[in-house]
Residue frames as qw, qx, qy, qz and C-alpha x, y, z in Angstrom:
[[0.261, 0.623, 0.161, -0.719, 85.08, 99.26, 63.64],
 [0.605, 0.444, 0.622, 0.223, 83.30, 98.76, 60.27],
 [0.063, -0.330, 0.302, 0.892, 84.43, 101.02, 57.38],
 [0.483, 0.687, 0.504, -0.201, 81.40, 102.33, 55.33],
 [0.282, -0.202, 0.463, 0.816, 82.04, 103.19, 51.82],
 [0.417, 0.372, -0.034, -0.829, 80.11, 104.90, 49.21],
 [0.389, 0.142, -0.811, -0.413, 79.79, 101.61, 47.17],
 [0.144, -0.216, -0.931, 0.256, 77.83, 100.13, 50.13],
 [0.294, 0.193, 0.240, -0.905, 75.11, 102.88, 49.98],
 [0.502, 0.312, 0.790, -0.162, 71.72, 101.34, 49.22],
 [0.538, 0.769, 0.173, -0.299, 71.05, 103.47, 46.14],
 [0.175, 0.741, -0.593, -0.261, 74.56, 102.69, 44.57],
 [0.910, 0.052, 0.381, -0.153, 73.98, 99.30, 43.14],
 [0.872, 0.373, 0.150, 0.278, 76.86, 97.58, 41.23],
 [0.228, 0.915, -0.241, 0.230, 79.56, 100.09, 42.03],
 [0.830, -0.483, 0.207, 0.184, 81.96, 97.70, 43.80],
 [0.771, 0.284, 0.151, 0.550, 84.42, 98.06, 40.94],
 [0.121, 0.868, -0.022, 0.482, 84.48, 101.80, 41.37],
 [0.607, -0.759, 0.199, -0.125, 85.41, 101.30, 44.97],
 [0.875, -0.176, 0.230, 0.388, 88.23, 98.98, 43.99],
 [0.563, 0.564, 0.124, 0.592, 89.56, 101.49, 41.44],
 [0.196, -0.904, 0.113, -0.363, 89.56, 104.26, 44.08],
 [0.805, -0.532, 0.231, 0.124, 91.56, 101.90, 46.43],
 [0.820, 0.218, 0.224, 0.479, 93.90, 101.02, 43.59],
 [0.320, 0.771, -0.003, 0.551, 94.44, 104.74, 42.67],
 [0.444, -0.856, 0.180, -0.193, 95.20, 105.59, 46.31],
 [0.851, -0.336, 0.332, 0.228, 97.83, 102.80, 46.36],
 [0.727, 0.650, 0.046, 0.216, 99.39, 103.96, 43.14],
 [0.709, -0.023, -0.114, 0.696, 102.15, 105.56, 44.96],
 [0.094, -0.971, -0.172, 0.137, 102.97, 109.02, 46.27],
 [0.630, -0.194, 0.279, 0.698, 106.61, 109.11, 44.84],
 [0.194, 0.858, 0.093, -0.465, 106.91, 112.52, 43.32],
 [0.066, -0.554, 0.625, 0.546, 109.14, 111.26, 40.38],
 [0.270, 0.129, 0.217, 0.929, 108.69, 112.03, 37.66],
 [0.203, 0.407, 0.318, -0.832, 106.61, 115.28, 38.11],
 [0.141, 0.326, 0.785, 0.508, 103.54, 115.35, 35.99],
 [0.329, 0.198, 0.101, -0.918, 100.51, 117.47, 34.91],
 [0.221, 0.418, 0.865, 0.167, 97.06, 116.46, 34.00],
 [0.159, 0.308, 0.025, -0.938, 95.03, 118.86, 32.00],
 [0.511, 0.517, 0.676, -0.119, 91.73, 118.82, 30.29],
 [0.203, -0.220, 0.463, 0.834, 92.12, 119.82, 26.66],
 [0.340, -0.141, -0.514, -0.775, 88.58, 119.62, 25.50],
 [0.705, -0.268, 0.107, -0.648, 85.06, 118.57, 26.78],
 [0.977, -0.109, 0.097, -0.156, 86.00, 114.87, 26.51],
 [0.811, 0.390, -0.243, 0.361, 89.81, 114.86, 26.19],
 [0.540, -0.821, 0.162, 0.091, 92.67, 115.12, 28.55],
 [0.606, 0.613, -0.416, 0.290, 96.54, 115.26, 28.51],
 [0.770, -0.581, 0.100, 0.245, 98.98, 113.73, 31.06],
 [0.455, 0.785, -0.306, 0.287, 102.38, 115.35, 30.67],
 [0.835, -0.488, 0.038, 0.251, 105.39, 113.83, 32.51],
 [0.052, 0.904, -0.423, -0.014, 108.78, 115.54, 32.91],
 [0.963, -0.083, 0.216, 0.140, 111.23, 112.96, 31.66],
 [0.209, 0.897, -0.384, -0.064, 114.40, 114.85, 31.03],
 [0.154, -0.537, 0.829, 0.033, 117.26, 112.52, 29.92],
 [0.634, 0.160, 0.750, -0.103, 114.97, 109.76, 28.78],
 [0.159, 0.261, -0.642, -0.703, 114.79, 108.82, 25.05],
 [0.766, 0.063, -0.173, -0.617, 111.86, 107.11, 23.31],
 [0.663, 0.183, -0.725, 0.021, 113.73, 103.84, 23.58],
 [0.193, 0.077, -0.768, 0.605, 113.91, 104.19, 27.41],
 [0.445, 0.052, 0.312, -0.838, 110.09, 104.87, 27.81],
 [0.149, -0.200, -0.932, -0.264, 107.21, 102.35, 27.68],
 [0.447, -0.011, 0.190, -0.874, 103.51, 103.09, 27.83],
 [0.217, -0.139, -0.947, -0.191, 100.98, 100.33, 28.40],
 [0.589, -0.278, 0.019, -0.759, 97.39, 99.91, 29.43],
 [0.345, 0.021, -0.925, 0.158, 96.89, 97.18, 32.00],
 [0.274, -0.477, -0.814, 0.188, 93.52, 96.54, 33.36],
 [0.073, -0.913, -0.325, -0.233, 92.08, 100.10, 33.00],
 [0.439, -0.807, 0.097, 0.383, 95.39, 101.59, 34.24],
 [0.562, 0.783, -0.175, 0.201, 97.80, 103.64, 32.24],
 [0.797, -0.495, 0.149, 0.313, 101.29, 102.60, 33.19],
 [0.380, 0.874, -0.251, 0.172, 104.33, 104.73, 32.19],
 [0.866, -0.375, 0.120, 0.309, 107.73, 103.16, 32.67],
 [0.312, 0.891, -0.319, 0.085, 111.13, 104.78, 32.26],
 [0.881, -0.338, 0.187, 0.273, 114.57, 103.01, 32.37],
 [0.313, 0.879, -0.358, -0.024, 117.91, 104.53, 31.59],
 [0.936, 0.057, -0.164, 0.307, 120.98, 102.57, 30.81],
 [0.472, -0.799, 0.183, 0.326, 124.07, 103.47, 32.74],
 [0.506, 0.785, -0.356, -0.031, 127.00, 104.67, 30.64],
 [0.950, 0.025, -0.162, 0.265, 129.89, 102.13, 30.50],
 [0.477, 0.452, -0.297, 0.693, 132.57, 104.84, 30.82],
 [0.438, -0.531, -0.517, 0.509, 133.30, 105.98, 34.42],
 [0.069, 0.728, 0.138, 0.668, 132.23, 109.52, 35.31],
 [0.401, -0.234, -0.543, 0.700, 133.03, 111.73, 38.16],
 [0.142, -0.773, -0.446, -0.428, 130.18, 113.94, 39.25],
 [0.207, 0.156, -0.419, 0.870, 130.88, 116.97, 41.41],
 [0.412, 0.182, 0.444, -0.774, 127.14, 117.50, 41.77],
 [0.064, -0.112, -0.893, -0.431, 124.51, 115.18, 40.51],
 [0.296, 0.258, 0.415, -0.820, 121.08, 116.80, 40.46],
 [0.583, 0.210, -0.445, -0.647, 119.57, 115.27, 37.35],
 [0.730, -0.134, 0.606, -0.287, 117.74, 112.11, 38.33],
 [0.438, 0.380, -0.751, -0.315, 118.87, 108.91, 36.34],
 [0.286, -0.078, 0.907, -0.300, 116.72, 106.34, 37.80],
 [0.190, -0.266, -0.842, -0.430, 113.95, 104.06, 36.68],
 [0.308, 0.058, 0.416, -0.854, 110.40, 104.86, 37.42],
 [0.104, -0.397, -0.856, -0.315, 106.83, 103.59, 37.02],
 [0.203, 0.115, 0.231, -0.944, 103.92, 106.00, 37.15],
 [0.014, 0.380, 0.916, 0.130, 100.33, 104.61, 37.20],
 [0.333, 0.055, 0.035, -0.941, 97.08, 106.44, 36.27],
 [0.308, 0.342, 0.868, -0.188, 93.64, 104.70, 36.74],
 [0.169, 0.005, -0.525, -0.834, 91.45, 105.20, 33.66],
 [0.562, 0.218, 0.488, -0.631, 87.69, 105.36, 33.75],
 [0.576, 0.336, 0.736, 0.117, 85.61, 103.14, 31.49],
 [0.456, 0.831, 0.308, 0.087, 85.56, 104.54, 27.90],
 [0.124, -0.908, 0.304, 0.260, 88.90, 106.49, 28.30],
 [0.901, 0.253, 0.174, 0.306, 91.37, 105.45, 25.53],
 [0.370, -0.559, 0.291, 0.683, 94.93, 106.70, 24.73],
 [0.554, 0.801, 0.169, -0.153, 94.69, 108.82, 21.62],
 [0.672, 0.616, -0.188, 0.366, 98.36, 109.21, 21.06],
 [0.603, -0.708, 0.040, 0.366, 101.74, 110.08, 22.80],
 [0.538, 0.736, -0.129, 0.390, 104.66, 112.33, 21.88],
 [0.695, -0.456, -0.085, 0.549, 108.06, 113.15, 23.38],
 [0.368, 0.754, 0.101, 0.535, 109.21, 116.77, 22.95],
 [0.074, 0.724, -0.277, 0.627, 111.71, 118.91, 24.82],
 [0.168, 0.173, -0.839, 0.488, 111.99, 116.34, 27.77],
 [0.513, 0.066, 0.412, -0.750, 108.17, 116.25, 28.19],
 [0.019, 0.139, 0.965, 0.220, 106.24, 113.07, 27.52],
 [0.471, 0.087, 0.103, -0.871, 102.62, 114.02, 26.46],
 [0.075, 0.181, 0.980, 0.043, 99.95, 111.30, 26.59],
 [0.393, -0.018, -0.105, -0.913, 96.64, 112.33, 25.01],
 [0.136, 0.224, 0.948, -0.182, 93.46, 110.57, 26.29],
 [0.376, -0.088, -0.363, -0.848, 89.97, 110.68, 24.78],
 [0.322, 0.178, 0.830, -0.419, 86.72, 109.58, 26.44],
 [0.058, -0.260, -0.782, -0.563, 84.19, 108.17, 24.12],
 [0.461, -0.176, -0.005, -0.870, 80.61, 109.58, 24.16],
 [0.317, 0.072, 0.887, -0.327, 78.37, 107.22, 26.23],
 [0.250, -0.208, -0.724, -0.608, 75.63, 105.66, 24.24],
 [0.441, -0.061, 0.472, -0.761, 72.21, 106.38, 25.67],
 [0.304, -0.076, -0.914, -0.257, 70.31, 103.24, 25.81],
 [0.491, -0.041, 0.393, -0.776, 66.63, 103.10, 26.81],
 [0.374, -0.013, -0.880, -0.291, 64.80, 99.85, 27.05],
 [0.669, -0.336, 0.071, -0.659, 61.46, 98.73, 28.41],
 [0.022, 0.194, -0.953, 0.230, 61.55, 95.81, 30.91],
 [0.594, -0.287, -0.522, -0.541, 58.49, 93.63, 30.76],
 [0.375, -0.316, 0.647, -0.584, 56.86, 92.73, 34.15],
 [0.436, -0.048, -0.879, -0.185, 56.02, 89.05, 34.65],
 [0.244, 0.032, 0.691, -0.680, 53.18, 87.90, 36.77],
 [0.272, 0.425, 0.863, 0.014, 49.64, 86.61, 36.52],
 [0.028, -0.256, -0.434, -0.863, 47.40, 88.29, 33.98],
 [0.279, 0.165, 0.466, -0.823, 44.57, 90.34, 35.45],
 [0.266, 0.453, 0.845, 0.105, 40.99, 88.85, 34.56],
 [0.033, -0.027, -0.288, -0.957, 39.09, 90.72, 32.19],
 [0.387, 0.330, 0.660, -0.553, 35.34, 91.38, 32.61]]
C-alpha cells in the first residue's frame, strides 16, 4: 500500500522538507518527562516552559541543532549514601526536542522556581514580489 502525504499533492511544490520535519516531530518521543507547556505570548512569540525541579543551571543545556530545539538535563549523583523511604522526585537525565519552523529563534532562557522558560520569537517574513521574464521567440511586428 502506498502512503500518500500532503507533500506529494500536485499544488504543494517544494514541501518535502516540511514532510521530513513532521516525521521528525512525531519521532521526537512521547516520554512525559519532564512535563512542559507551550504558550503563545504574542502575535509572533512563544514560550516553552519545562518543569525541571531539582536541576540547576549547570545541569541544563539548551542547543539548536538543525532547526530543532534540544533541551538536555543531567543531575550528578551525590557521593554520600542516602536511604530513601519514598523517592517520588525524578532524578534522571532527560532530552526533550522541539522542531522549530523557519525563522523561529531563541530569544532567551531563564530558570526560576524549578521552571525553565525558553522564549522564542518568529521573525516577520519579508514579502518579495518579482517579475519573471518569459523567454521565447519574439512576435513579428507589422
